[in-house]
C-alpha positions as CSV (number, residue, x, y, z in Angstrom):
1,M,-19.6,-16.3,-3.3
2,T,-17.6,-13.1,-4.1
3,A,-14.5,-12.8,-6.3
4,N,-12.5,-12.0,-3.2
5,A,-13.4,-15.3,-1.6
6,T,-11.9,-17.2,-4.5
7,L,-8.5,-15.7,-4.0
8,T,-5.8,-17.5,-2.2
9,R,-4.0,-15.9,0.7
10,P,-0.9,-15.1,-1.3
11,E,-3.1,-13.6,-4.0
12,K,-4.9,-11.4,-1.5
13,Q,-1.5,-10.3,0.0
14,A,-0.2,-9.5,-3.5
15,R,-3.3,-7.5,-4.3
16,T,-3.1,-5.5,-1.0
17,R,0.6,-4.8,-1.7
18,A,-0.2,-3.6,-5.2
19,R,-3.0,-1.3,-3.9
20,L,-0.6,0.2,-1.3
21,I,2.0,0.8,-3.9
22,D,-0.5,2.5,-6.2
23,A,-1.8,4.6,-3.4
24,A,1.7,5.6,-2.4
25,L,2.4,6.7,-5.9
26,R,-0.6,9.0,-5.8
27,V,0.1,10.4,-2.3
28,F,3.8,10.9,-2.9
29,G,2.9,12.6,-6.2
30,R,0.5,15.0,-4.5
31,R,2.4,15.7,-1.3
32,G,6.0,14.7,-1.8
33,Y,8.0,12.2,0.2
34,R,8.4,14.3,3.3
35,Q,4.8,15.4,3.6
36,A,3.2,12.0,2.8
37,T,2.2,9.9,5.8
38,V,1.8,6.2,6.1
39,E,-1.7,6.9,7.5
40,E,-2.7,8.9,4.3
41,I,-1.3,6.2,2.1
42,A,-3.2,3.5,3.9
43,T,-6.4,5.5,3.7
44,E,-5.9,6.2,0.0
45,A,-5.5,2.4,-0.5
46,G,-8.6,1.5,1.6
47,H,-6.5,-0.3,4.1
48,T,-5.2,0.2,7.7
49,T,-1.7,1.3,8.7
50,G,-1.2,-2.2,9.9
51,A,-1.6,-3.4,6.3
52,V,1.2,-1.0,5.3
53,Y,3.5,-2.2,8.1
54,S,2.8,-5.9,7.4
55,N,4.0,-5.3,3.8
56,F,6.7,-2.7,4.3
57,A,9.0,-2.0,7.2
58,N,8.6,1.8,6.9
59,K,7.7,4.7,4.6
60,E,11.2,4.6,3.0
61,E,10.8,0.9,2.0
62,L,7.4,1.6,0.5
63,F,8.9,4.5,-1.5
64,L,11.7,2.3,-2.7
65,A,9.1,-0.3,-3.8
66,L,7.8,2.2,-6.3
67,A,11.1,1.8,-8.3
68,D,10.6,-1.9,-8.6
């Protein structure tokens, strides 16, 4: 059994969200807000764009989550 299998659904969701925020920080830092894309952030995090949109309504909401 892997460590991932022992996580609850809310724990997995929180981990995905944290990975997306970390990736967004890197991508926004490299490219700036305007040039960064949701697709690039998802790829950087190792997730799909669907994962981004299931956690954030849009790129702006993801950007604002960095302040939290």
